[in-house]
N, C-alpha and C positions, 0 to 999 in steps of 0.2 A: 500319815503326812505324805503328800506326793513327792517323788524324788526322781532322779534320772534313771531311766530304764535302759538296760543294755539290750543290744540286738545284733543279729547277724543278717547278712544279705543272702536270701534264699535263691533268687533268680533275678535276672534283668534281661530286657529285650536286646541288649547289645551295648558295646562301649568302644571307645577309641583306645588304641594301644597306649598303655601307661596310665589310663584313667578309668580303672575298673570300678564297679559299684562297691567293691569291698573297701575302697578308700573311705567310704562314708562311715565305716566303723571306727575311724580314727579321728579324734578332735585335737588339733594342734595348730599353731600359727602357720605352719609351712605345708599343710595338706593341700592337695589339688582337687580332691573330690572326684565325683563321677562325671563323665562327659559322654554324650551320645555318639554313635558312629558318625563318621564324616559322610557316609552315604555310599561308599564304594561297594559294588561296581556302578551304583547309580550316581547321579550328579549331586543330589542333596540327601540330607537325612530324611528317613521315613517316619511318619507320625501315625498314631501316638506311640510314645516310648513308655515302657513299664519297668517298675522296680518293686519287688516283693521283699519285705523285711519280716523276720521272725524275732519276736521279743523273747527274752530269756525266761519269761514266765507270763502266765495269763494275768493281765492287769487291766485296770481301769485307766484309760488314757485321759489325762486332764489338759495337757498342753503339748502342742507340736511347734517346733521351731525349724525354719528353713533358712539357709544362707544361700542366696542365689549368686550366680556368676555375674561379673560386671558387664558382660555383653552377650553371653550365650544364655538368654533369659527366655524361659517358657512363658507364653501368654497366660496359660491357665494350668493349674495342677489340681487333679482330682484325688480324693482320698477314699479308700475302701478298707473295711476291716472284716476279719473273719475269726471265728472261734478256733478253727483248726484248718489245716491245709491238707486236702485229700491227696492221694497219690497221683491222681490225674483228674482232669475235668473233661466231661463231655460238654459240647457247646451249650446245651440247654441247662447245664448245671452251674452256669456262671453266677447264679444268685447266691452261691455260698458266700461270696463277698458282699457285704452290705455297704451301700454308698453313703458316705458321710456328707459329702458336699465338695466344694472346690474353693480355691483362692486364686485371685488374679495378681500378677506381679507387674511392677512398674517397668516401663520400657527403658528407663534410665537415661533418657535424652537430656534431662536437665543437668545431669552431672557429666555429660559427655562420655558416658560409659567408663567412668573411672572410679566408681564406688559400687559397693555391693549392698543389696537389700536384705535385711534381716527381718523375716516375717514370723510373727508369733500368732498361733492359732489356738484358740481355746475350744476344747471339745469335751464330751463326756460319753465315752464309748468303751465297751468291754470286749476284749479279744486278745489274740496272741499273734495274728498275722496282719500286717499293714501293707496295702498295695498303693503305690503312687503312680498315677498316669500323667504323663507330661504331653501337653498339646503343642501346637505350632509355635515356633519361636517368634519373638519380636525382631523384625528386620532392622539391621544396621550395617554400616560399612565394614565393621570389623569381623562380623560373623559371615564369612564367605560361603560356608557350607550349610548354613541354616541349622546349626546344632543347638542343643540345649544342654545345660550343665547344672549340677547341684553340688555346691562346695561342701556342705555339711547338713545334717539333719539331727535333731535332738528330740527325744521322746521323754516326756515327764508324766508320771502316773504313780499309782500305788497298786499293790497286789489286790487282785479281785477277790481273793480268799479271805480278806480281812473285813468283810462286810459286817459280820456279827460283832467283831470287836469295835468297829466304828459306831454301830448302833448302840452298843453298850456305853461308849463314851458320850454319845449324844444324849442318852437317857440321864447319865450323871450330870451333864451340863444343864439339862432341863431342870433337874431337881435342885441343883445349886442356884439356878435363876430364881426359882420360886422361894428358896430359903433366903435370898437376898445377899448371897456371897458367891465368890468365884474362887476356884482353886488357884487360878493364875490371874494376877492383876495386870491388865494390859498397860497400865500407866507406869509400871515399874521400869525405870530406865535400864536396869540390868538386863531386861528381856528384849530390848530393842534389837531388831534384826534377827530374832530367833523364832522359835515355834510359837511362843506367846499364847498357847492354848487354842490356836486355830487349826482345825483339821485340814483346811485347804491351803495352808501356808506353803509356799514354794521357796526353798532356800536360794539366795542369789548365787551360791556356789554350783547350783545345778543348771544355771542359765548357759545357753550356748555361747554367748559373748565372752563369758569367763574363760572357757577353754580356748577360744580362737585368739585370745590376746595373751594368755598366760603361758609362761614356760612350764611344760608338763611336770618337771621335777618340783618346781616351786608350788605348783597347783596341788600336788600330793601333800606337801608339807602344810599348806593352808587348810586343807580338809582335815588333816589329823589335828591341827591346832583348834579347828572349829569344834571337833568332837570333844577335845579336852575342855573347851570353853563351856560346852553344854553340861559336861559332867561337873564342872566347877559350880555352875549355876544351880544344878540339882542338889549339890552338897552345901550350897549357900556360901561358897568361898568366893565372894564377890570381888575382893581385891585381885585375886589371881585371874578371875574371869576378865576383869578390866585390862589387866596386863596382856592377856591373850588377845583380846579384842584389838588393842592398839598394834600388837605385833602382826595380826592378820591384815589390818589396813595398810601397814607399811610393806608387808610382803607382797601385797597386790601390786603396788608400784614397782617393786623389784621384779616380780614376774612379768609385768608388762614390758619393762625395759629389756629383760633378757629375751623375751619373745621378739622384740623389735631387732635385737642384735642377731638372733637366729635368722630372721627374714633377710637382713642385710647380708649375712654370710652366705645364704643360699643364692641371693642375687649375684653376689660376687663370683660364686662358683659357676653360675650359668654364663657369666660374661668372661669366664676363664681368667679372672683377676685373682690369682691364688695368693698373692701377697696380701691383698686386702682381706681375703677370706681367713688367712692365718692370723692376721692382726685381730679380726673380730673374734676368732676362737679364743685367742689368748686373753683378750679383753673380757670375754664372758667368764673364763675360768678365774681370772683375778677378782672380778666383781662378785662371782658366786662364793668364792672362798672367803672373801671379806665379810659378806653378809652372814654366812654360816658361822663364822667365828664370833660375830657379835651375838647371834642367837644362842650359841653355846655359853657365852659369858653370862647371859641372863637366864640360863637354865631352861630355855624353851625348846631345845632341839634334842631332848633326851628321847632316844628310840626312833627319831625321825631320820637320822643319817642312815639307818638300815634300809630305808626306802630308796636311797640314792642309787641310780644306775645310769648307764649311758643312754642317751636319747635315741632309742631304737624301738619303734612301735610297730610290732607285727599286726596284721589285720586280725584282731580278736574282738569278741563281743565286749561292749562297754558294760561294766557292772558298777553298781553304786555301792559305796563302802558301807552305807547304813542300811542296805536292804536286808531284811531278816532271812531271806532265802539264799542270798548270794554273797554274803560277807561273813566270815567267821571272825569274831572279835579277837584281837591279839591281846594276850594278858598284859595289863598295864605295868610298866616298869616302876620300881620304887621311886617316888618323887621326893625331892628335898623338902625339908620343913619350910613352911611358909614364913617369909621374912616379915618383920613388923612394918617396916616402911619400904615399899617396893618402888624401885626406880622405873620410870617410864621409858619406853622404847622409842628414843628420839629419832627424828629424821636424819640428824647429822651422822648417825652411825651408818646409815644406808647410802649416804652420798658418795659419789665416785670421785676419783682423782680429778684435779682441775683439767687435765689434758683431754679427758673424755667428754663426749656430748652429754648434756643434761637433759633430763626428761621434762620438756616444757609443758606438755599437756597429755592427757590420757587419750590413747588411740580411739577409744569408743566414742569420743566427742567429735572426731574428725569425719567430715563428709567425704573427703577425697584423701585417701591415704595409701598410696602404692597398692599393694595387694591385700591390705587388711580390710575387713568388712566394715560396712557402714550402712545404716538404715536409709532406704530410699523413701520417697514420698508415697504414702498409701493411696492407691487408686480409689476413686469414688465408687461407692456401692449403690446399685440399683436393685437391691433385693426385693423391695416392695413390688416392683413391676415384673418379677420373674416368677415362674411356677415354682412350687415347693421344692421339687427335686433339683432345681437349678439354682437355688439360693446359695450365695457364697457363705462360707463359714465366717464367723466373726474373727477379725484379724486386728492386731494392734502393732504399732511400731515400737521399736525399742526406745524407751525414754532415756534422755541423757542422765537423769538422776539415779537410774537403777545401777546397782553394782554388777560388774561383769562376773560371770561364773563359768565353770568348766566341769564337764563330767570326769569321773575317775577313769583314767586310762591305765589300769594295772593288769598284770597277768591274770588271765582267767584259768581256773583249774580245769582239769580234764573232764570232770563231770559236766561243767557248764558247756564245754566245747561240744561234748557229745549231744547234750540236750539241744544245743543251738543248730545242729546239723552240719558241723564241720566235717569235711571228708575224712573217711577212715574205712575200716572194714565194714562190709554190709552185715546187717543183723540176720540171724538165722530165719529160715522160712517158718511161718506158722503152719499149724495143722491144716487150716483151710487152704492156704497157698499150696501146700504140698499135694493135697487132693486135687486142686484145680490144675496144677502144672505138672502132674505126675509123668505124663508122656514126654514133656519137655525136659524134665529132670533125667529121665532115662536116656534121652538122646544127647543132651548137652552137658549134663552134670549139675549137681546141686549148687556148686559155688557160682557158676555163671548165672543160673536162674535166680539165685538169691540176690545177686547184684541187680538183676532186672527188676526184682520186686522191692528193692531197698527204698526206704523213705528218703534217702539222700539222693538228690538229682545227679550229683557227680558220680555216684556208684552206678546209677541206672545208665548214664551215658557211657561210662567205662565198660559196662557189661555188653552193650551193643557194639562198641568198637572192638572189644575182644572177640565177639561172635563174628564180626566182619572179617577179622584177621584169620580166625580159625577156618571159616568157610573158604577163604581165598587160598589157604595152604593145604586144603584137602587134596590128596593125590588122585590121579585120574583113575587108577585101578580099584578104587573103593567100591564095595558091593553096592548095587543099585538100591537095595532095601535100606541099607544104612543111610545112603544119601537122601532117600525120600523121607525117612524119619527125621533126619536133621533139618531138611527143608521145611517140613510141616511144623516142627518145633520152633524153628526160626520165625515162621510166619505167625505163630501164636504169640511170640514175644514182640514181634513187630506190631501186631494189632494192639497190644497193650501200650506200646510206646507211642503209637500214633495218637492215642487219646491223652498223652501227657501234656500238661500245661507248660512245662519248661521248654523253651525254644530249642536249646541245644539237644535235648533228648529227642524231640520231634524231628529235628534235622538228621540225627544219627539213624533214626528209624527209616527215613526216606533214603538215605544213602545205602543202608543195608538192603532195602527192598529192591532198589535199582540194580545193585550188584547181583542179587539172586536171579533176577529176570534176564539180565543182559549178559552175565558172565558165568554164573554157577550152573544154570540149566544148560546153556550151550556147551560148556566145557565138558560136562559129564554126560552129555547127550541124553538128557532126560526127556520124557515125552511131553506133548503139549498139555496133557492133563495136569501136570505139576504147574506149568505156567498159568493155566486156567484157575487152578486152586489159589495161586498167589493173587491174581487179579480179583477174583470173586470175593476173597476174604479181606482184601485191603481197600478196594475202591469205595464200598459203602461208608467206611469210616473216614476215608479222605474227603468224600463229598460232605459228610457231616462237619468236618473241620473247615470247609469253605464257608460255613455260617458262623464261624467263631467270632467272638467279640473283639479279638485282637486283629487289627488290620494286617499286621505283618504275617501272622499265621495263615490268614485267609489267602493272602497273595502267594505264599509258599505252597499251600495246598493246591490252589488252582493251577499254578505253573507246573507243578509236578504231575498232576493228572493229565494236563495237555502234553507234557513231555512223554509220559508213559504211554499214552494213546498212540504216539508216533513211533514207539519202539517196533522194530520189524517183527519181534516175537509176539507182541501184543496186537499189532495192527491187523494181522491175519485172522485173529480170533473174533474180531468185531464185537467185543464185549462192552467196552466203555460207552459207545454211542447208545446202546440199549438202556443204560442207566440214565443218560442225559435226556432222553425223549419221554421219560415218565412225566405225567402231568404234575404241575406244581400243587402242592398241598395247600389248602386254605389257611391252615394254622402254622405254616412254615415261616421261619424268621425272614426278615427282609434281606439280610446278607446272604442267606442260603438261596433264596430265589434269584437274587441278582447274580450270584456266582454260577448257578446252574445254567441260566440262559446265556450268560457271557461265555461260559465254556462251550456250550452248544454252537454259538456263533463262530467261535474260534476254530473248533474242530471241523465245522462244516466247510470253512474256507480251506482248511488243510487237507481234509480227506475227500470231500465231495460226496456224491450219492452213489457212486459206482463201486459196489463190493466193499463197502466201508461200514455197514451197519446202519447208516442213515438212508432212508428212502423218502421220496416226496410225500408219501402218505403219512408216515409217523412224524416227520419234521413239521408238516403243515398242521397236523392235528395239535401238536404241542404249541406251535406259534400262535394259532388262532385262539387257543385257550389262554395263552399268556397275554393276549390282548385285553383280557378282562381282569388282569391282576391289578391290585390296588396301588402298586408302586409304579411311579412314572418311568423310572429307569428300566424296569422289566418290560413295560409296554413298548418303550422306544427300541429296545434291543430286539423284541419280537418283530417289529416293523422292518428292521434291517434284515432279519433272517428271511422274512417273506420276500423282500426285494431280491435278496441273493438267490432264493429259489426261483423266482420269476426269470432271472437272467438265464438260468440253465434249462428250466422246464416251464415255459410260459403257459401252455395249454393245461398241463396237469395242475399247476398252481391255481389257475382261475376256477377249477372245479371245486376247490375247497373254500372259495370266497363267495359272498352274496353278489347278486348282479350289480353292475355299475349304473345306478340310477340316482335320482335326486334324493330319495329317502335314505339310501345307504350313505350318500355323501354328507348327510347331516352329522354323521359320526366323524369327528375330526381325524381319528386314526385311519378309518377306511378312506377318507378323502386324501390323506397323505399317501396311503398305499397306491391308490389308483393314479394319482398324479405322478408317483414314482414310476408306475408302469408306463405312463405316457412318455416320461423322459427316457426310459430305457428303449422304448419303441421309436423314439425320434418324433413323437407327436407333440403338438403344443398342449400345454396344460390349461386348465380353466383360467388361471390368471393371465397366461399368455394370450389366450383367445379373447378375453375381455380387453386386454391391451390392444390387440389387433383391431377389434371392433371400434374401440375409441379412436385409434389412428385412422381407420377407414372413414368413420364419420367426420372426423376433423378434415381429412383430405378431401372428402366429397363437398363439404361446406366451402372449403377453400377454392375448389375447382368451380363450384357454382358461382361464387362471387367473381372469380376471374372471368367466367363466360359472360356474366351480366355486364361486367365492366367492358369487355371486348365488344359486345353487341352495342352497348351504349356509345362506345367510341366509333364504331362503324356508322351508326345512325347520325352522329354528329358530323362525321366526314361527309356523308351523303348530303346532308342539309347544306353544308358549306359549298360543296360542288354544285348543287342545284341552284343555290343563290348566285354563285359566280356565273353559271351558264345563263341564267335569266338576265342578269345585268348586262352581259356582253350582247346577247341577242336584242335586248331592248335598245341598246345604243346603236346597233347596226340597222334595226328596222326604222328608227325615227327619221334619218335623212332621206330614206327612200319614200317615205310617206308624203313628202313635199316636193313640188316641181320648182323650177327656177323662178317662176312668178309668185311663188309662195302658196300655190294651191295644193290642196291635199290630193295625193294620188290614191288610186284605188289599190288597196293592199292585195298582193297576189296570194294564191293559196299556199299557206305555210303549214307544214305538218305540226300536229299538236306536240307540245313539249311534254315528255313523260312526267307523270307525278312522282313525288318521292315516296310513295307508299309502296316501297319495294317488298316488305315482309307481309303486306296484307294478302289474305287469301292464299297463304303458303304454309304447308306443313314442314316444319323444320327438321323432321325426322326422315321422312321418305322423299322430300323434295317435291311433292305433288302440289300443283296450284289449281284452285277451283273457285268459281264465283260463289259457290255455296259455303266456302270456308269463312263464314262470319265467326264471331266469338263462340256462339253456341254450336255452329256447324263444325268448327275445329274440335270442340269437346266431343261431339259425336264421332268425328273421324278418329280421334285418338282412342275412343272407347271401343269402337267396333271394327274399323276398317284399315287402320294404318298397318302396313306390312312389317314395320320395324318394331311394333309394340305388341304386347299381349297382356291379358289380365291374369294375375296370380290366382291359382285355383284355391289357395288357402286363405288369403286375406282380401281377395277381390280388388287389389290395387293394380292400376295400369303401370307397367314397367317396361323398360327396353329389354328386348330379348337378349341382347349382348350382356346385360348385367343381371340376368335372372339368377344365376348361381350366387352371386354376391348378395342379392336381395334375400334369397332363402336362408342364407347363413347368418346375415347380420341385421336385416330390417324387418322381415316378415313377422307377423304376430305369432306364427307357429315355428319360429326359428329354433326353439329349443328341441324340436322334434327332428332336426336334420343334423347330419354330420358330413364332413368332407372326406371323400375318398382320396387317399394320398397317391393313387395311381392315375385316375382320370381327372382329378381335381374338380369333380362335380358334386353337387349337393344330393345326398341320398338319405332317405328316412333312417333314423337310428335303429329301428327294429329290423331293417333290412341290411344295415351296413355290415355286420359280421359276415353274413352269407355272401354279400356282394364282394367283400374283400377276399374271402376264401375261394370264390368261384374264379376270380381273375379273368372274367370274360370281357371286361371293359378295355377299350383301346387306350393306351397311355396318352396323356396330354403332353403337348410340347410347350416350350417356353413362349411367353407372349411376344417375344421378339421374332420367333420363328413361325408361329401360326396362331390363328384364332381358334377357339373351341366353341362349337355350337351346342347349347344345352338341349336343343330339340332333337336333332339328328345324331348328336354325339360324334361329329366328324370334325377333323382338323382341316382348316383351309388357309388361304393366303392371309398374312397379317395386314393390319391397317383398317381404318374406319370405312373407307370406300368398299373394301372387300366384304364388309357386313351387308351393305346394300345389295351388292351383286349376289351374295349368297342367299339372302332372305327374300329378295324381290325378283331375281332373275329366273327364267324358266328352267335352267339346269342346276339351280341351287338347292336349297333345303327342301326336302320333300315332306317334312313334318310340320311345316308352318301352315296351320289350319286356315288362316286368313287368306293366304295365297291360293291354296287349293279351292277355297270357296269362290274366289274371284274367277279362277279358271273355269270352274263349273258354270258360273253365270255367263261367261263369255261364250262358251260352247253352246249354251241353250238357244240363243237367237239364231245361230247358224242352222239349227234344225227346224226353224219356223215357229218357235215358241215365244218370240218376243222381239222387240227392237234391239238393235246392237247396243252394247254397253257403252256407257259414256267414256269420254277420254280419261276421266279421272280413275275409271275402273271401279267406281263405287256406286252403289245403289242407295245413296243416302236419301233422306227425306227432302221434301220441297223446301224451297227457301222460305225462311220465316217460321217454320214449324218449331215448336218448343219441345226439345228433348232433354229430360232431366239428366244432370251430370251424375255419373255413378259415384257411390260413396267412396271416399278416399282419393278420387282423382288420380292424377299422375304421381308416380313415385318421385319424391323430392330429390333423392340423391341421383336418380338416373335420367330425369327429364331435362331437356334444354329449355330455357325460358323463351316463351313466345311473346315478343314485345309488339304492341300495337301503338300506332301513332295517334 
């Protein structure tokens, strides 16, 4: 039959002062339970938090009960079980604990964080060690440090060694079923609330709610009376069993009332209201004496008063009185002869004096009850939508109709204490341990080494601390050989402790290792060989712990490796960087890979690449290989490492990377890397270039619209001026055309009024006017002769020479093949750009406000638009304008008798009316001015 299983706390990840995990070994109304650290020296508590429990025997767990805090509530609690707890764990040996699942806890918002949730979890697992992992807390205004707490835990199960007996019982029940009878009749009212022949029956007295509401002393009496009731039923003394049953029911009410008084007394003490506390104490004593007196009158307290003791519960493992392994039956006292007519144990006997408060309702029915527990609403389960390993365990809430129960909190014998791992003398070394640690025993003594090999974590921690003290007290004149032997023996024990799963032992090993490197070796002036021995023996194990499943141990290991690498005694050896630049293994754990690349990034910033063990070559080889890792965080950290290396050694870093081209940039990581390079160099990134292009196009379109609007306005003004002039002249000419007799006079010679075709036959770029500049003639002029224009050699588009650089970078069909030199601000083919930048042969460009920059002759000249005409068209201007040199050649030819002089326009265009096809693409839209014809 399942019963309450006692346990001890093996280890915990930490606790707040006064709220140790050992508090979980006590079940009483006034217990505070375990509480996670407040986070010092950090702001908040670190997650996850762990607690490992060792049960007093290997058992099959049937039910777990958790009593959560009213506001320090974990969002999720995971359960792991193990058959045995090894002396230490390697990170890859974490599978020794088998995962059972998890339960989610309510955030308690509906009760205003004034009630506690009692969660019951039904499982079927065999083992002796139970590990609980607490995840991030539910946030509320009361929990300012983000802590989690567990007020109590209860384990219910049966010994795993009784499987054969249970099978035999099951076979008997099966035979009885086929024979048509049963050894126990479930309809028998005398068996109500008892075993009733069911192997899976759990007594209400083993429920956690019983202990958390009952006075511990009364709970002991109730359990003894329940044992007597079972004996009476087996001996068919049903009248006596009925009497005991009624007494148990009434005693439960008494125990609940005394438990409430104890809580009120504790609250009064905390408020320093000692008068009230004294009154509650006296009230409890009077009430208890009255109840015990009535029990003695009815002959129900024989032998029970021997169990009475002051309410002082040391942190000892909980043991069940009916456990065949952990409870020795006390010889029953001679009982009085059974009375013919037994009186019932009436409630009036247990009532208090009228001046005291009466118990109006059972505390287990109250949802909000000071510090007493209450069941919260069960969260909804979505197990069907989760993977198998993430399914929550089946959980039930405490039903109001169930009777409250409490485990037995009695003194555990010394044998149980030793089996449970309570601190004491370390056990002797085994033959295997003696052979393994023979050199350490010779140097440090068998007692200290036995403590380091002990199965009790407290002994292992004490041994390391004792070794720390022993090494600190070593006199300076000690022979070097003895010092070396002690150092190497200490490193041997440190290696063993580094692999320990218990956090305090691991921390003690780090403390000892730091002292040896920074104090012991310098104090006794030992050589660097000893420091090298310490580092080479410890660092591989510490790196392995950086992949531990416990986040807290991972952080500790990473921080200590970083700290140790900066020790002046270790820094000069340049050993730790050589471990970090080793390529990541394909089968390495995720945490191990993340910790290694994170450590490399940290130490690279702290140590640099000058005489530190880090070189550009080994760091870049590691980082480039890490870019292929399957974990995103590893790849992201590798990108940061590459960018850090580029800041210090840009040329050497580029040698380890593929070329920066479109195919390489298809990989998002390399795209991020090259854009990071651009930011470091002060160059615009692709995104910024695209934004600049969009801004340039938008600005060009805007300028074009403004020019069109301005020209249209000028034309309208000319039309108005011409109309006004014509009207005035017509009015002035009309009177002169008539003499005084009314005859028309002969009009004098009047000059022709100029037509308003001002822009006809005019090139708006170079300002040349010619009769041949018809619509087609202008296209030919633009295409071949205008000194302000030229054809792009890459897209054959006619563009202004002043905007050629902008065209090549933003508009040309081949614009992807050009880059901008940050020195001369001109467009240079990308394949020539690196050589162009390194050569530094180009003359620096000036600001547009100070000078214009000619893309043909690469010279700076006077700013302004008119300066462009003087530079491109003037005889002393640009010498690289091919159209100008061609015209000068044609002008010089007639002077040598080879032809007529050149026309005024300076062009040798076709005859008027000839059809010249317009070149494909025409004028560049962003750089040409609109030529408007009337």
